[in-house]
Structure formats: C-alpha cells, structure tokens
C-alpha positions as CSV (number, residue, x, y, z in Angstrom):
1,M,-10.5,41.3,-31.3
2,P,-7.8,40.5,-28.4
3,M,-10.2,40.5,-25.8
4,L,-12.0,37.8,-27.3
5,L,-8.5,36.0,-27.6
6,H,-7.8,36.4,-23.9
7,K,-11.0,35.2,-23.1
8,Y,-10.7,31.7,-25.4
9,V,-7.2,31.3,-23.8
10,F,-8.8,31.5,-20.4
11,V,-11.4,29.0,-21.1
12,A,-9.0,26.6,-22.8
13,S,-6.7,27.0,-19.7
14,A,-9.6,26.5,-17.0
15,I,-10.5,23.2,-19.2
16,A,-7.3,21.8,-19.0
17,V,-6.7,22.7,-15.1
18,G,-9.9,21.0,-14.6
19,I,-9.2,17.7,-16.4
20,Y,-5.8,17.4,-15.2
21,P,-6.7,15.8,-11.9
22,T,-9.1,13.2,-14.0
23,L,-5.8,12.3,-15.7
24,V,-3.8,12.0,-12.5
25,Y,-6.6,9.8,-11.1
26,W,-6.7,7.7,-14.3
27,R,-3.2,7.2,-14.2
28,I,-3.4,6.2,-10.4
29,Y,-6.3,3.7,-11.2
30,G,-3.9,1.8,-13.8
31,I,-1.8,1.0,-10.5
32,Y,-4.8,0.2,-8.5
33,Q,-6.1,-2.3,-10.6
34,R,-2.8,-4.4,-11.5
35,A,-1.7,-4.0,-7.8
36,G,-4.0,-7.3,-6.6
37,E,-6.7,-8.1,-4.4
38,W,-5.0,-6.6,-1.0
39,V,-4.8,-3.2,-2.5
40,K,-8.6,-3.4,-3.3
41,K,-9.1,-3.7,0.2
42,V,-7.9,-0.7,0.7
43,G,-9.9,1.5,-1.5
44,F,-9.0,3.0,-4.4
45,F,-9.8,6.9,-2.7
46,W,-7.3,5.6,-0.1
47,F,-4.7,4.1,-2.5
48,S,-4.9,6.9,-4.3
49,F,-4.2,9.3,-1.3
50,Y,-1.1,7.0,-0.6
51,V,0.4,7.8,-3.9
52,Q,0.1,11.3,-3.9
53,S,1.1,11.7,-0.3
54,P,2.8,8.4,1.0
55,E,4.2,10.3,4.0
56,F,0.6,10.6,5.7
57,G,-0.8,7.5,7.5
58,R,0.4,3.9,6.1
59,G,1.1,5.4,2.8
60,A,4.7,4.2,2.4
61,E,3.9,0.7,4.0
62,V,1.4,0.4,1.1
63,L,3.4,1.3,-1.4
64,Q,6.4,-0.8,-0.3
65,A,4.1,-3.6,-0.3
66,L,3.7,-3.3,-4.3
67,P,5.7,-5.1,-7.0
68,Q,8.7,-3.1,-7.8
69,D,7.4,-2.4,-11.4
70,L,4.6,-0.5,-9.9
71,Q,6.8,1.0,-7.2
72,I,8.4,2.2,-10.1
73,E,5.5,3.1,-11.8
74,V,4.2,5.1,-8.7
75,A,7.3,7.1,-8.3
76,A,7.2,8.2,-12.0
77,I,4.0,9.5,-11.5
78,R,4.7,11.3,-8.6
79,L,7.7,13.0,-10.4
80,R,5.5,13.7,-13.3
81,Q,2.8,15.2,-11.3
82,R,5.0,17.7,-9.2
83,R,5.9,19.0,-12.3
84,E,2.7,18.9,-13.8
85,S,1.3,21.0,-11.0
86,I,4.5,23.4,-11.1
87,A,3.8,24.2,-14.6
88,I,0.0,24.4,-14.1
89,L,0.9,26.7,-11.3
90,L,3.5,29.0,-13.4
91,W,1.3,29.0,-16.2
92,I,-1.8,30.0,-14.1
93,V,0.7,33.0,-12.6
94,F,1.6,34.2,-16.0
95,L,-2.3,34.7,-17.0
96,V,-2.9,36.6,-13.9
97,S,0.3,38.5,-14.7
98,L,-0.6,39.1,-18.1
99,G,-4.3,40.2,-17.3
100,V,-3.4,42.8,-15.2
101,L,-0.5,44.0,-17.5
102,L,-3.7,44.4,-20.3
103,K,-6.1,46.0,-17.8
104,S,-3.4,48.5,-17.1
105,L,-2.6,49.5,-20.5
106,P,-4.5,52.2,-21.9
107,H,-7.7,51.2,-24.0
108,G,-7.7,53.3,-27.0
C-alpha cells in the first residue's frame, strides 16, 4: 500500500510541475494582450522571454515602455515565478530524498 501512495505522489507532482509553465505563460499572455499593438510587433515569444529575463537583449527597454500598471504586474509575475520555481525545486529535492530514504529502508 505505501508504494502505491508513493506512485500517486510522484504522478501528482509530475502533473503539477508540468502545468506550472502553462500557468506562467497564461499570466504573461494576459499582460501581452493588454500591452497594446507595439508589443504585438515584438511577438509573444519574445515578450515572454523579456518578461522572464529582462537582462537579455532588448528586454529592459521593452518592459520600461509598458504602462506603469503593467510594469507592476510584470514585477509581481517575476517575483511569484521566482518563489514558485524555488518551491518546485525544493519539492523535487524532497521527493528524491524521500525516495532514497525509502529505498534504503529494509523491506519486510
């Protein structure tokens, strides 16, 4: 029974980690839609890249050209994304550690 529970936890974790990028892109897409026509010329792929990594390419200038309210949303998305990425990383480390611990226990 405990092994079955571990499989369910692993599958649920894999699904959650798989859905995470979709949620991030959904948040960024909302800002992209409200940003205006000039951002659409950049394209969603590059806009998303600039939101996630403004230090590369023209990211900083593209984000600085956004209206103030959207700049605040971008900053909030980046902070939330950083926190969620750390939480996912810690969860994966926990699962791997738990797996190693359970594997080392004697089966009986």
